[in-house]
All heavy atoms as TSV, in Angstrom:
chain	resi	resn	atom	element	x	y	z
A	1	MET	N	N	-44.125	83.418	38.133
A	1	MET	CA	C	-43.707	82.504	37.081
A	1	MET	C	C	-44.255	81.098	37.326
A	1	MET	O	O	-44.525	80.383	36.379
A	1	MET	CB	C	-42.179	82.489	37.027
A	1	MET	CG	C	-41.631	81.906	35.776
A	1	MET	SD	S	-41.982	82.989	34.392
A	1	MET	CE	C	-41.094	82.183	33.137
A	2	ASP	N	N	-44.404	80.719	38.600
A	2	ASP	CA	C	-44.948	79.400	38.903
A	2	ASP	C	C	-46.403	79.273	38.444
A	2	ASP	O	O	-46.834	78.207	38.032
A	2	ASP	CB	C	-44.858	79.114	40.403
A	2	ASP	CG	C	-43.428	78.881	40.854
A	2	ASP	OD1	O	-42.627	78.461	39.995
A	2	ASP	OD2	O	-43.121	79.129	42.019
A	3	ASN	N	N	-47.156	80.373	38.523
A	3	ASN	CA	C	-48.535	80.337	38.050
A	3	ASN	C	C	-48.605	80.104	36.549
A	3	ASN	O	O	-49.528	79.463	36.064
A	3	ASN	CB	C	-49.259	81.650	38.391
A	3	ASN	CG	C	-49.681	81.704	39.841
A	3	ASN	OD1	O	-49.769	80.680	40.504
A	3	ASN	ND2	N	-49.933	82.894	40.339
A	4	PHE	N	N	-47.635	80.622	35.816
A	4	PHE	CA	C	-47.597	80.422	34.374
A	4	PHE	C	C	-47.455	78.934	34.052
A	4	PHE	O	O	-48.178	78.406	33.217
A	4	PHE	CB	C	-46.439	81.211	33.747
A	4	PHE	CG	C	-46.239	80.882	32.295
A	4	PHE	CD1	C	-47.111	81.362	31.331
A	4	PHE	CD2	C	-45.198	80.061	31.903
A	4	PHE	CE1	C	-46.930	81.050	29.996
A	4	PHE	CE2	C	-45.019	79.732	30.565
A	4	PHE	CZ	C	-45.886	80.234	29.610
A	5	TYR	N	N	-46.537	78.255	34.700
A	5	TYR	CA	C	-46.323	76.821	34.436
A	5	TYR	C	C	-47.544	76.003	34.842
A	5	TYR	O	O	-47.927	75.057	34.151
A	5	TYR	CB	C	-45.077	76.307	35.159
A	5	TYR	CG	C	-43.796	76.850	34.580
A	5	TYR	CD1	C	-42.919	77.563	35.371
A	5	TYR	CD2	C	-43.479	76.645	33.251
A	5	TYR	CE1	C	-41.737	78.072	34.843
A	5	TYR	CE2	C	-42.312	77.138	32.698
A	5	TYR	CZ	C	-41.435	77.849	33.504
A	5	TYR	OH	O	-40.287	78.347	32.972
A	6	LEU	N	N	-48.133	76.371	35.949
A	6	LEU	CA	C	-49.330	75.664	36.404
A	6	LEU	C	C	-50.478	75.864	35.411
A	6	LEU	O	O	-51.158	74.907	35.027
A	6	LEU	CB	C	-49.750	76.161	37.793
A	6	LEU	CG	C	-50.985	75.498	38.396
A	6	LEU	CD1	C	-50.748	74.008	38.578
A	6	LEU	CD2	C	-51.339	76.150	39.709
A	7	THR	N	N	-50.684	77.085	34.956
A	7	THR	CA	C	-51.746	77.377	34.000
A	7	THR	C	C	-51.469	76.693	32.662
A	7	THR	O	O	-52.373	76.124	32.044
A	7	THR	CB	C	-51.869	78.896	33.786
A	7	THR	OG1	O	-52.086	79.518	35.059
A	7	THR	CG2	C	-53.016	79.229	32.861
A	8	PHE	N	N	-50.222	76.734	32.218
A	8	PHE	CA	C	-49.836	76.111	30.960
A	8	PHE	C	C	-50.063	74.594	31.017
A	8	PHE	O	O	-50.612	73.994	30.101
A	8	PHE	CB	C	-48.370	76.422	30.645
A	8	PHE	CG	C	-47.911	75.882	29.325
A	8	PHE	CD1	C	-48.307	76.481	28.149
A	8	PHE	CD2	C	-47.089	74.765	29.271
A	8	PHE	CE1	C	-47.891	75.987	26.925
A	8	PHE	CE2	C	-46.678	74.253	28.065
A	8	PHE	CZ	C	-47.074	74.867	26.879
A	9	THR	N	N	-49.657	73.968	32.109
A	9	THR	CA	C	-49.833	72.525	32.271
A	9	THR	C	C	-51.309	72.157	32.341
A	9	THR	O	O	-51.742	71.171	31.730
A	9	THR	CB	C	-49.105	72.038	33.542
A	9	THR	OG1	O	-47.733	72.440	33.468
A	9	THR	CG2	C	-49.194	70.545	33.693
A	10	ALA	N	N	-52.096	72.951	33.052
A	10	ALA	CA	C	-53.536	72.692	33.143
A	10	ALA	C	C	-54.182	72.834	31.757
A	10	ALA	O	O	-55.067	72.045	31.391
A	10	ALA	CB	C	-54.190	73.645	34.132
A	11	GLY	N	N	-53.742	73.807	30.977
A	11	GLY	CA	C	-54.271	73.995	29.631
A	11	GLY	C	C	-53.944	72.812	28.731
A	11	GLY	O	O	-54.788	72.349	27.968
A	12	LEU	N	N	-52.714	72.321	28.807
A	12	LEU	CA	C	-52.332	71.154	28.013
A	12	LEU	C	C	-53.150	69.929	28.413
A	12	LEU	O	O	-53.585	69.162	27.548
A	12	LEU	CB	C	-50.843	70.858	28.176
A	12	LEU	CG	C	-49.891	71.793	27.439
A	12	LEU	CD1	C	-48.444	71.402	27.745
A	12	LEU	CD2	C	-50.144	71.752	25.950
A	13	LEU	N	N	-53.351	69.758	29.682
A	13	LEU	CA	C	-54.153	68.626	30.162
A	13	LEU	C	C	-55.590	68.739	29.653
A	13	LEU	O	O	-56.179	67.760	29.211
A	13	LEU	CB	C	-54.131	68.567	31.688
A	13	LEU	CG	C	-54.937	67.438	32.326
A	13	LEU	CD1	C	-54.386	66.091	31.875
A	13	LEU	CD2	C	-54.903	67.554	33.834
A	14	TRP	N	N	-56.146	69.949	29.689
A	14	TRP	CA	C	-57.508	70.185	29.212
A	14	TRP	C	C	-57.625	69.843	27.724
A	14	TRP	O	O	-58.560	69.157	27.305
A	14	TRP	CB	C	-57.895	71.630	29.478
A	14	TRP	CG	C	-59.257	71.989	28.996
A	14	TRP	CD1	C	-59.574	72.728	27.901
A	14	TRP	CD2	C	-60.508	71.600	29.570
A	14	TRP	NE1	N	-60.924	72.833	27.758
A	14	TRP	CE2	C	-61.529	72.146	28.777
A	14	TRP	CE3	C	-60.854	70.846	30.677
A	14	TRP	CZ2	C	-62.865	71.950	29.052
A	14	TRP	CZ3	C	-62.188	70.669	30.956
A	14	TRP	CH2	C	-63.190	71.205	30.152
A	15	VAL	N	N	-56.674	70.302	26.922
A	15	VAL	CA	C	-56.686	70.021	25.488
A	15	VAL	C	C	-56.577	68.514	25.244
A	15	VAL	O	O	-57.272	67.948	24.394
A	15	VAL	CB	C	-55.551	70.785	24.766
A	15	VAL	CG1	C	-55.378	70.307	23.337
A	15	VAL	CG2	C	-55.827	72.278	24.794
A	16	PHE	N	N	-55.731	67.854	25.987
A	16	PHE	CA	C	-55.565	66.409	25.837
A	16	PHE	C	C	-56.864	65.672	26.161
A	16	PHE	O	O	-57.294	64.790	25.419
A	16	PHE	CB	C	-54.425	65.920	26.746
A	16	PHE	CG	C	-54.266	64.433	26.753
A	16	PHE	CD1	C	-53.687	63.784	25.682
A	16	PHE	CD2	C	-54.707	63.681	27.843
A	16	PHE	CE1	C	-53.544	62.408	25.684
A	16	PHE	CE2	C	-54.568	62.317	27.848
A	16	PHE	CZ	C	-53.984	61.672	26.774
A	17	LEU	N	N	-57.498	66.039	27.247
A	17	LEU	CA	C	-58.744	65.367	27.648
A	17	LEU	C	C	-59.862	65.603	26.645
A	17	LEU	O	O	-60.627	64.685	26.330
A	17	LEU	CB	C	-59.164	65.829	29.039
A	17	LEU	CG	C	-58.257	65.380	30.186
A	17	LEU	CD1	C	-58.720	66.012	31.501
A	17	LEU	CD2	C	-58.235	63.870	30.306
A	18	ILE	N	N	-59.974	66.808	26.134
A	18	ILE	CA	C	-61.003	67.112	25.138
A	18	ILE	C	C	-60.762	66.311	23.862
A	18	ILE	O	O	-61.677	65.728	23.282
A	18	ILE	CB	C	-61.053	68.625	24.839
A	18	ILE	CG1	C	-61.515	69.402	26.067
A	18	ILE	CG2	C	-61.945	68.919	23.632
A	18	ILE	CD1	C	-62.921	69.070	26.521
A	19	SER	N	N	-59.513	66.263	23.413
A	19	SER	CA	C	-59.223	65.525	22.183
A	19	SER	C	C	-59.484	64.027	22.359
A	19	SER	O	O	-59.958	63.365	21.440
A	19	SER	CB	C	-57.779	65.759	21.733
A	19	SER	OG	O	-56.870	65.207	22.663
A	20	MET	N	N	-59.206	63.490	23.522
A	20	MET	CA	C	-59.478	62.076	23.768
A	20	MET	C	C	-60.988	61.798	23.772
A	20	MET	O	O	-61.432	60.771	23.277
A	20	MET	CB	C	-58.861	61.630	25.101
A	20	MET	CG	C	-57.345	61.589	25.067
A	20	MET	SD	S	-56.691	60.501	23.785
A	20	MET	CE	C	-57.197	58.921	24.413
A	21	SER	N	N	-61.772	62.702	24.313
A	21	SER	CA	C	-63.216	62.478	24.345
A	21	SER	C	C	-63.789	62.492	22.930
A	21	SER	O	O	-64.682	61.712	22.609
A	21	SER	CB	C	-63.910	63.516	25.222
A	21	SER	OG	O	-63.802	64.807	24.654
A	22	PHE	N	N	-63.297	63.369	22.042
A	22	PHE	CA	C	-63.760	63.363	20.652
A	22	PHE	C	C	-63.368	62.078	19.948
A	22	PHE	O	O	-64.125	61.539	19.150
A	22	PHE	CB	C	-63.213	64.566	19.879
A	22	PHE	CG	C	-63.920	65.851	20.213
A	22	PHE	CD1	C	-63.201	66.952	20.635
A	22	PHE	CD2	C	-65.294	65.971	20.097
A	22	PHE	CE1	C	-63.835	68.137	20.941
A	22	PHE	CE2	C	-65.938	67.142	20.406
A	22	PHE	CZ	C	-65.205	68.239	20.822
A	23	GLN	N	N	-62.203	61.558	20.223
A	23	GLN	CA	C	-61.782	60.311	19.607
A	23	GLN	C	C	-62.667	59.160	20.051
A	23	GLN	O	O	-62.981	58.278	19.265
A	23	GLN	CB	C	-60.324	60.023	19.937
A	23	GLN	CG	C	-59.360	60.930	19.219
A	23	GLN	CD	C	-57.916	60.662	19.616
A	23	GLN	OE1	O	-57.650	59.842	20.485
A	23	GLN	NE2	N	-57.004	61.358	18.980
A	24	LEU	N	N	-63.076	59.156	21.291
A	24	LEU	CA	C	-63.968	58.097	21.779
A	24	LEU	C	C	-65.329	58.172	21.112
A	24	LEU	O	O	-65.923	57.155	20.768
A	24	LEU	CB	C	-64.112	58.180	23.293
A	24	LEU	CG	C	-62.861	57.819	24.095
A	24	LEU	CD1	C	-63.101	58.070	25.579
A	24	LEU	CD2	C	-62.469	56.372	23.866
A	25	ILE	N	N	-65.842	59.383	20.905
A	25	ILE	CA	C	-67.139	59.548	20.250
A	25	ILE	C	C	-67.060	59.042	18.823
A	25	ILE	O	O	-67.931	58.315	18.344
A	25	ILE	CB	C	-67.582	61.026	20.295
A	25	ILE	CG1	C	-67.909	61.425	21.729
A	25	ILE	CG2	C	-68.777	61.250	19.371
A	25	ILE	CD1	C	-68.122	62.915	21.912
A	26	ILE	N	N	-66.008	59.404	18.109
A	26	ILE	CA	C	-65.844	58.983	16.721
A	26	ILE	C	C	-65.650	57.473	16.646
A	26	ILE	O	O	-66.198	56.808	15.778
A	26	ILE	CB	C	-64.656	59.727	16.065
A	26	ILE	CG1	C	-65.009	61.202	15.916
A	26	ILE	CG2	C	-64.311	59.127	14.714
A	26	ILE	CD1	C	-63.846	62.066	15.511
A	27	ALA	N	N	-64.906	56.909	17.576
A	27	ALA	CA	C	-64.645	55.468	17.570
A	27	ALA	C	C	-65.928	54.667	17.786
A	27	ALA	O	O	-66.074	53.573	17.265
A	27	ALA	CB	C	-63.615	55.121	18.638
A	28	GLU	N	N	-66.875	55.203	18.539
A	28	GLU	CA	C	-68.119	54.494	18.788
A	28	GLU	C	C	-69.040	54.517	17.569
A	28	GLU	O	O	-69.821	53.612	17.382
A	28	GLU	CB	C	-68.830	55.105	19.991
A	28	GLU	CG	C	-68.119	54.848	21.302
A	28	GLU	CD	C	-68.775	55.538	22.469
A	28	GLU	OE1	O	-69.811	56.196	22.259
A	28	GLU	OE2	O	-68.249	55.441	23.567
A	29	GLU	N	N	-68.970	55.555	16.751
A	29	GLU	CA	C	-69.858	55.663	15.603
A	29	GLU	C	C	-69.404	54.806	14.428
A	29	GLU	O	O	-70.212	54.395	13.619
A	29	GLU	CB	C	-69.958	57.121	15.151
A	29	GLU	CG	C	-70.680	57.998	16.137
A	29	GLU	CD	C	-70.772	59.427	15.657
A	29	GLU	OE1	O	-70.422	59.699	14.506
A	29	GLU	OE2	O	-71.211	60.260	16.448
A	30	LYS	N	N	-68.152	54.521	14.326
A	30	LYS	CA	C	-67.630	53.811	13.163
A	30	LYS	C	C	-68.243	52.423	12.978
A	30	LYS	O	O	-68.655	52.093	11.885
A	30	LYS	CB	C	-66.116	53.733	13.219
A	30	LYS	CG	C	-65.504	53.163	11.984
A	30	LYS	CD	C	-64.002	53.229	12.016
A	30	LYS	CE	C	-63.412	52.666	10.750
A	30	LYS	NZ	N	-61.964	52.722	10.775
A	31	PRO	N	N	-68.338	51.597	14.001
A	31	PRO	CA	C	-68.931	50.262	13.782
A	31	PRO	C	C	-70.372	50.327	13.272
A	31	PRO	O	O	-70.785	49.471	12.513
A	31	PRO	CB	C	-68.875	49.611	15.150
A	31	PRO	CG	C	-67.747	50.294	15.847
A	31	PRO	CD	C	-67.783	51.706	15.337
A	32	ILE	N	N	-71.125	51.341	13.644
A	32	ILE	CA	C	-72.497	51.476	13.170
A	32	ILE	C	C	-72.483	51.716	11.665
A	32	ILE	O	O	-73.255	51.103	10.926
A	32	ILE	CB	C	-73.222	52.619	13.910
A	32	ILE	CG1	C	-73.393	52.250	15.383
A	32	ILE	CG2	C	-74.575	52.910	13.263
A	32	ILE	CD1	C	-73.889	53.390	16.241
A	33	ARG	N	N	-71.583	52.587	11.197
A	33	ARG	CA	C	-71.492	52.861	9.765
A	33	ARG	C	C	-71.041	51.632	9.001
A	33	ARG	O	O	-71.525	51.357	7.904
A	33	ARG	CB	C	-70.528	54.020	9.509
A	33	ARG	CG	C	-71.068	55.340	9.989
A	33	ARG	CD	C	-70.101	56.448	9.687
A	33	ARG	NE	N	-70.574	57.696	10.255
A	33	ARG	CZ	C	-69.834	58.745	10.446
A	33	ARG	NH1	N	-68.560	58.713	10.104
A	33	ARG	NH2	N	-70.331	59.833	10.958
A	34	VAL	N	N	-70.111	50.903	9.588
A	34	VAL	CA	C	-69.636	49.680	8.925
A	34	VAL	C	C	-70.773	48.674	8.832
A	34	VAL	O	O	-70.973	48.037	7.803
A	34	VAL	CB	C	-68.434	49.078	9.686
A	34	VAL	CG1	C	-68.077	47.711	9.165
A	34	VAL	CG2	C	-67.236	50.016	9.602
A	35	LYS	N	N	-71.558	48.562	9.889
A	35	LYS	CA	C	-72.690	47.640	9.869
A	35	LYS	C	C	-73.709	48.044	8.815
A	35	LYS	O	O	-74.214	47.201	8.073
A	35	LYS	CB	C	-73.348	47.597	11.249
A	35	LYS	CG	C	-74.458	46.605	11.364
A	35	LYS	CD	C	-75.037	46.552	12.758
A	35	LYS	CE	C	-76.169	45.564	12.832
A	35	LYS	NZ	N	-76.780	45.537	14.142
A	36	HIS	N	N	-73.997	49.347	8.726
A	36	HIS	CA	C	-74.926	49.831	7.695
A	36	HIS	C	C	-74.393	49.498	6.312
A	36	HIS	O	O	-75.152	49.065	5.445
A	36	HIS	CB	C	-75.119	51.340	7.813
A	36	HIS	CG	C	-75.869	51.759	9.024
A	36	HIS	ND1	N	-76.114	53.068	9.324
A	36	HIS	CD2	C	-76.451	51.050	10.023
A	36	HIS	CE1	C	-76.802	53.155	10.441
A	36	HIS	NE2	N	-77.020	51.936	10.893
A	37	TYR	N	N	-73.106	49.718	6.092
A	37	TYR	CA	C	-72.504	49.416	4.794
A	37	TYR	C	C	-72.663	47.939	4.457
A	37	TYR	O	O	-73.036	47.592	3.336
A	37	TYR	CB	C	-71.025	49.802	4.791
A	37	TYR	CG	C	-70.307	49.316	3.558
A	37	TYR	CD1	C	-70.393	50.012	2.361
A	37	TYR	CD2	C	-69.573	48.133	3.585
A	37	TYR	CE1	C	-69.752	49.560	1.224
A	37	TYR	CE2	C	-68.924	47.671	2.459
A	37	TYR	CZ	C	-69.019	48.386	1.278
A	37	TYR	OH	O	-68.385	47.931	0.155
A	38	GLU	N	N	-72.384	47.078	5.426
A	38	GLU	CA	C	-72.452	45.643	5.164
A	38	GLU	C	C	-73.885	45.205	4.832
A	38	GLU	O	O	-74.101	44.375	3.949
A	38	GLU	CB	C	-71.910	44.865	6.354
A	38	GLU	CG	C	-70.400	45.023	6.501
A	38	GLU	CD	C	-69.867	44.392	7.768
A	38	GLU	OE1	O	-70.670	43.990	8.643
A	38	GLU	OE2	O	-68.631	44.314	7.884
A	39	VAL	N	N	-74.858	45.761	5.531
A	39	VAL	CA	C	-76.256	45.412	5.262
A	39	VAL	C	C	-76.648	45.879	3.864
A	39	VAL	O	O	-77.237	45.125	3.084
A	39	VAL	CB	C	-77.193	46.031	6.330
A	39	VAL	CG1	C	-78.647	45.892	5.913
A	39	VAL	CG2	C	-76.953	45.372	7.683
A	40	CYS	N	N	-76.285	47.118	3.530
A	40	CYS	CA	C	-76.610	47.638	2.192
A	40	CYS	C	C	-75.867	46.872	1.106
A	40	CYS	O	O	-76.435	46.612	0.044
A	40	CYS	CB	C	-76.263	49.125	2.119
A	40	CYS	SG	S	-77.288	50.152	3.197
A	41	ARG	N	N	-74.635	46.517	1.370
A	41	ARG	CA	C	-73.857	45.754	0.388
A	41	ARG	C	C	-74.531	44.422	0.120
A	41	ARG	O	O	-74.684	44.010	-1.036
A	41	ARG	CB	C	-72.447	45.520	0.924
A	41	ARG	CG	C	-71.575	44.708	-0.032
A	41	ARG	CD	C	-70.315	44.261	0.636
A	41	ARG	NE	N	-70.658	43.357	1.731
A	41	ARG	CZ	C	-69.856	43.070	2.724
A	41	ARG	NH1	N	-68.663	43.615	2.799
A	41	ARG	NH2	N	-70.232	42.239	3.680
A	42	ASP	N	N	-74.962	43.731	1.166
A	42	ASP	CA	C	-75.604	42.433	0.993
A	42	ASP	C	C	-76.922	42.541	0.225
A	42	ASP	O	O	-77.269	41.661	-0.551
A	42	ASP	CB	C	-75.841	41.765	2.343
A	42	ASP	CG	C	-74.546	41.372	3.030
A	42	ASP	OD1	O	-73.494	41.293	2.350
A	42	ASP	OD2	O	-74.573	41.150	4.261
A	43	LYS	N	N	-77.651	43.644	0.417
A	43	LYS	CA	C	-78.947	43.806	-0.249
A	43	LYS	C	C	-78.825	44.309	-1.680
A	43	LYS	O	O	-79.639	43.948	-2.523
A	43	LYS	CB	C	-79.814	44.792	0.538
A	43	LYS	CG	C	-80.346	44.239	1.828
A	43	LYS	CD	C	-81.290	45.213	2.485
A	43	LYS	CE	C	-81.873	44.606	3.740
A	43	LYS	NZ	N	-82.900	45.460	4.338
A	44	LEU	N	N	-77.827	45.175	-1.952
A	44	LEU	CA	C	-77.861	45.912	-3.202
A	44	LEU	C	C	-76.737	45.632	-4.182
A	44	LEU	O	O	-76.855	46.000	-5.353
A	44	LEU	CB	C	-77.884	47.425	-2.908
A	44	LEU	CG	C	-79.083	47.905	-2.080
A	44	LEU	CD1	C	-78.920	49.378	-1.726
A	44	LEU	CD2	C	-80.367	47.689	-2.841
A	45	PHE	N	N	-75.640	45.035	-3.765
A	45	PHE	CA	C	-74.538	44.813	-4.705
A	45	PHE	C	C	-74.958	43.845	-5.802
A	45	PHE	O	O	-75.740	42.921	-5.583
A	45	PHE	CB	C	-73.299	44.281	-3.992
A	45	PHE	CG	C	-72.360	45.377	-3.540
A	45	PHE	CD1	C	-72.768	46.681	-3.417
A	45	PHE	CD2	C	-71.050	45.069	-3.257
A	45	PHE	CE1	C	-71.900	47.670	-3.002
A	45	PHE	CE2	C	-70.173	46.052	-2.842
A	45	PHE	CZ	C	-70.595	47.354	-2.712
A	46	THR	N	N	-74.435	44.075	-6.994
A	46	THR	CA	C	-74.779	43.263	-8.168
A	46	THR	C	C	-73.502	42.711	-8.793
A	46	THR	O	O	-72.415	43.225	-8.539
A	46	THR	CB	C	-75.525	44.115	-9.201
A	46	THR	OG1	O	-74.682	45.208	-9.597
A	46	THR	CG2	C	-76.825	44.667	-8.644
A	47	PRO	N	N	-73.608	41.692	-9.651
A	47	PRO	CA	C	-72.427	41.186	-10.348
A	47	PRO	C	C	-71.787	42.275	-11.220
A	47	PRO	O	O	-72.426	43.266	-11.564
A	47	PRO	CB	C	-72.959	40.048	-11.197
A	47	PRO	CG	C	-74.264	39.679	-10.592
A	47	PRO	CD	C	-74.794	40.905	-9.924
A	48	TYR	N	N	-70.568	42.035	-11.654
A	48	TYR	CA	C	-69.728	43.043	-12.300
A	48	TYR	C	C	-70.364	43.916	-13.377
A	48	TYR	O	O	-70.334	45.132	-13.225
A	48	TYR	CB	C	-68.444	42.415	-12.839
A	48	TYR	CG	C	-67.705	43.339	-13.768
A	48	TYR	CD1	C	-67.143	44.513	-13.290
A	48	TYR	CD2	C	-67.613	43.065	-15.119
A	48	TYR	CE1	C	-66.486	45.379	-14.131
A	48	TYR	CE2	C	-66.959	43.918	-15.961
A	48	TYR	CZ	C	-66.388	45.077	-15.467
A	48	TYR	OH	O	-65.740	45.925	-16.307
A	49	PRO	N	N	-70.901	43.385	-14.431
A	49	PRO	CA	C	-71.295	44.342	-15.490
A	49	PRO	C	C	-72.432	45.267	-15.087
A	49	PRO	O	O	-72.629	46.306	-15.683
A	49	PRO	CB	C	-71.701	43.461	-16.668
A	49	PRO	CG	C	-71.827	42.090	-16.147
A	49	PRO	CD	C	-71.142	42.022	-14.824
A	50	TYR	N	N	-73.157	44.926	-14.043
A	50	TYR	CA	C	-74.297	45.735	-13.626
A	50	TYR	C	C	-73.873	46.686	-12.511
A	50	TYR	O	O	-72.960	46.426	-11.752
A	50	TYR	CB	C	-75.438	44.835	-13.153
A	50	TYR	CG	C	-75.817	43.810	-14.184
A	50	TYR	CD1	C	-75.413	42.485	-14.047
A	50	TYR	CD2	C	-76.542	44.178	-15.309
A	50	TYR	CE1	C	-75.743	41.541	-15.003
A	50	TYR	CE2	C	-76.872	43.232	-16.274
A	50	TYR	CZ	C	-76.462	41.926	-16.112
A	50	TYR	OH	O	-76.788	41.003	-17.062
A	51	GLN	N	N	-74.574	47.805	-12.419
A	51	GLN	CA	C	-74.237	48.805	-11.401
A	51	GLN	C	C	-75.323	48.868	-10.333
A	51	GLN	O	O	-76.493	48.607	-10.592
A	51	GLN	CB	C	-74.081	50.177	-12.040
A	51	GLN	CG	C	-72.898	50.266	-12.967
A	51	GLN	CD	C	-72.717	51.675	-13.510
A	51	GLN	OE1	O	-73.545	52.551	-13.298
A	51	GLN	NE2	N	-71.618	51.877	-14.215
A	52	VAL	N	N	-74.907	49.267	-9.154
A	52	VAL	CA	C	-75.833	49.452	-8.040
A	52	VAL	C	C	-76.664	50.697	-8.316
A	52	VAL	O	O	-76.152	51.706	-8.805
A	52	VAL	CB	C	-75.049	49.613	-6.716
A	52	VAL	CG1	C	-75.988	49.966	-5.576
A	52	VAL	CG2	C	-74.276	48.363	-6.402
A	53	ASN	N	N	-77.933	50.637	-8.004
A	53	ASN	CA	C	-78.803	51.801	-8.140
A	53	ASN	C	C	-78.380	52.831	-7.090
A	53	ASN	O	O	-78.512	52.594	-5.883
A	53	ASN	CB	C	-80.265	51.389	-7.944
A	53	ASN	CG	C	-81.215	52.536	-8.164
A	53	ASN	OD1	O	-80.939	53.682	-7.852
A	53	ASN	ND2	N	-82.379	52.207	-8.701
A	54	GLN	N	N	-77.885	53.988	-7.532
A	54	GLN	CA	C	-77.346	55.007	-6.626
A	54	GLN	C	C	-78.400	55.543	-5.657
A	54	GLN	O	O	-78.114	55.794	-4.488
A	54	GLN	CB	C	-76.752	56.166	-7.436
A	54	GLN	CG	C	-75.535	55.785	-8.232
A	54	GLN	CD	C	-74.346	55.481	-7.328
A	54	GLN	OE1	O	-74.175	56.084	-6.279
A	54	GLN	NE2	N	-73.535	54.514	-7.740
A	55	THR	N	N	-79.620	55.707	-6.128
A	55	THR	CA	C	-80.684	56.222	-5.269
A	55	THR	C	C	-80.982	55.254	-4.133
A	55	THR	O	O	-81.111	55.658	-2.972
A	55	THR	CB	C	-81.956	56.478	-6.105
A	55	THR	OG1	O	-81.629	57.327	-7.201
A	55	THR	CG2	C	-83.038	57.123	-5.263
A	56	GLU	N	N	-81.094	53.979	-4.471
A	56	GLU	CA	C	-81.356	52.977	-3.436
A	56	GLU	C	C	-80.187	52.877	-2.464
A	56	GLU	O	O	-80.377	52.705	-1.263
A	56	GLU	CB	C	-81.627	51.614	-4.068
A	56	GLU	CG	C	-82.945	51.524	-4.783
A	56	GLU	CD	C	-83.197	50.143	-5.375
A	56	GLU	OE1	O	-82.487	49.192	-4.997
A	56	GLU	OE2	O	-84.092	50.025	-6.222
A	57	TRP	N	N	-78.947	52.985	-2.985
A	57	TRP	CA	C	-77.764	52.904	-2.129
A	57	TRP	C	C	-77.747	54.052	-1.132
A	57	TRP	O	O	-77.531	53.851	0.057
A	57	TRP	CB	C	-76.501	52.906	-2.987
A	57	TRP	CG	C	-75.268	52.840	-2.148
A	57	TRP	CD1	C	-74.472	53.895	-1.785
A	57	TRP	CD2	C	-74.701	51.692	-1.525
A	57	TRP	NE1	N	-73.457	53.459	-0.986
A	57	TRP	CE2	C	-73.575	52.101	-0.812
A	57	TRP	CE3	C	-75.047	50.347	-1.514
A	57	TRP	CZ2	C	-72.788	51.222	-0.090
A	57	TRP	CZ3	C	-74.260	49.473	-0.790
A	57	TRP	CH2	C	-73.150	49.917	-0.092
A	58	ARG	N	N	-77.993	55.261	-1.606
A	58	ARG	CA	C	-78.000	56.431	-0.709
A	58	ARG	C	C	-79.102	56.308	0.336
A	58	ARG	O	O	-78.899	56.599	1.505
A	58	ARG	CB	C	-78.172	57.708	-1.518
A	58	ARG	CG	C	-76.937	58.090	-2.289
A	58	ARG	CD	C	-77.083	59.468	-2.945
A	58	ARG	NE	N	-76.015	59.646	-3.887
A	58	ARG	CZ	C	-76.161	59.668	-5.204
A	58	ARG	NH1	N	-77.356	59.526	-5.734
A	58	ARG	NH2	N	-75.123	59.833	-5.991
A	59	SER	N	N	-80.250	55.870	-0.114
A	59	SER	CA	C	-81.375	55.690	0.804
A	59	SER	C	C	-81.035	54.656	1.879
A	59	SER	O	O	-81.301	54.858	3.056
A	59	SER	CB	C	-82.611	55.270	0.027
A	59	SER	OG	O	-83.658	54.961	0.907
A	60	CYS	N	N	-80.433	53.572	1.462
A	60	CYS	CA	C	-80.067	52.513	2.394
A	60	CYS	C	C	-79.045	53.010	3.410
A	60	CYS	O	O	-79.172	52.768	4.602
A	60	CYS	CB	C	-79.505	51.323	1.626
A	60	CYS	SG	S	-79.065	49.921	2.666
A	61	MET	N	N	-78.052	53.743	2.969
A	61	MET	CA	C	-76.998	54.215	3.857
A	61	MET	C	C	-77.518	55.286	4.811
A	61	MET	O	O	-77.077	55.380	5.949
A	61	MET	CB	C	-75.807	54.751	3.060
A	61	MET	CG	C	-75.024	53.667	2.370
A	61	MET	SD	S	-74.320	52.428	3.481
A	61	MET	CE	C	-73.042	53.370	4.271
A	62	GLU	N	N	-78.474	56.111	4.366
A	62	GLU	CA	C	-79.043	57.136	5.234
A	62	GLU	C	C	-79.866	56.518	6.353
A	62	GLU	O	O	-79.760	56.900	7.503
A	62	GLU	CB	C	-79.918	58.096	4.439
A	62	GLU	CG	C	-79.125	59.056	3.571
A	62	GLU	CD	C	-80.028	59.920	2.711
A	62	GLU	OE1	O	-81.275	59.790	2.820
A	62	GLU	OE2	O	-79.509	60.709	1.922
A	63	VAL	N	N	-80.693	55.563	5.997
A	63	VAL	CA	C	-81.575	54.918	6.972
A	63	VAL	C	C	-80.774	53.942	7.823
A	63	VAL	O	O	-80.985	53.822	9.012
A	63	VAL	CB	C	-82.737	54.194	6.248
A	63	VAL	CG1	C	-83.570	53.407	7.238
A	63	VAL	CG2	C	-83.599	55.203	5.534
A	64	GLY	N	N	-79.842	53.247	7.196
A	64	GLY	CA	C	-79.021	52.322	7.931
A	64	GLY	C	C	-79.418	50.881	7.769
A	64	GLY	O	O	-78.739	49.977	8.217
A	65	HIS	N	N	-80.555	50.625	7.137
A	65	HIS	CA	C	-80.964	49.232	6.988
A	65	HIS	C	C	-81.630	48.962	5.657
A	65	HIS	O	O	-81.930	47.827	5.326
A	65	HIS	CB	C	-81.889	48.806	8.124
A	65	HIS	CG	C	-83.044	49.730	8.320
A	65	HIS	ND1	N	-84.118	49.763	7.490
A	65	HIS	CD2	C	-83.260	50.667	9.250
A	65	HIS	CE1	C	-84.965	50.672	7.910
A	65	HIS	NE2	N	-84.475	51.246	8.968
A	66	GLY	N	N	-81.902	49.980	4.882
A	66	GLY	CA	C	-82.474	49.778	3.550
A	66	GLY	C	C	-83.947	49.471	3.599
A	66	GLY	O	O	-84.586	49.486	4.639
A	67	LYS	N	N	-84.487	49.143	2.442
A	67	LYS	CA	C	-85.911	48.827	2.339
A	67	LYS	C	C	-86.130	47.368	2.701
A	67	LYS	O	O	-85.431	46.490	2.235
A	67	LYS	CB	C	-86.381	49.081	0.909
A	67	LYS	CG	C	-86.271	50.532	0.501
A	67	LYS	CD	C	-86.684	50.715	-0.942
A	67	LYS	CE	C	-86.529	52.165	-1.347
A	67	LYS	NZ	N	-86.834	52.376	-2.753
A	68	ASP	N	N	-87.090	47.139	3.537
A	68	ASP	CA	C	-87.389	45.742	3.940
A	68	ASP	C	C	-88.555	45.214	3.151
A	68	ASP	O	O	-89.413	45.860	2.696
A	68	ASP	CB	C	-87.721	45.674	5.436
A	68	ASP	CG	C	-86.472	45.960	6.272
A	68	ASP	OD1	O	-85.371	45.619	5.820
A	68	ASP	OD2	O	-86.639	46.509	7.368
């Protein structure tokens, strides 16, 4: 019975560590996406009645910096 508790506790620890590592990976990518958004917003946003060109917006967000 002691082996069961040891195995169960080790499994919980393993799951916790794996989930934390995925959260760290996701947390590191977010600022890059935000930066790409801000650069594209500054280059492509237009005043209210006009719309952003969807093709240029997608291209800018994929590349991360838009057309120079």
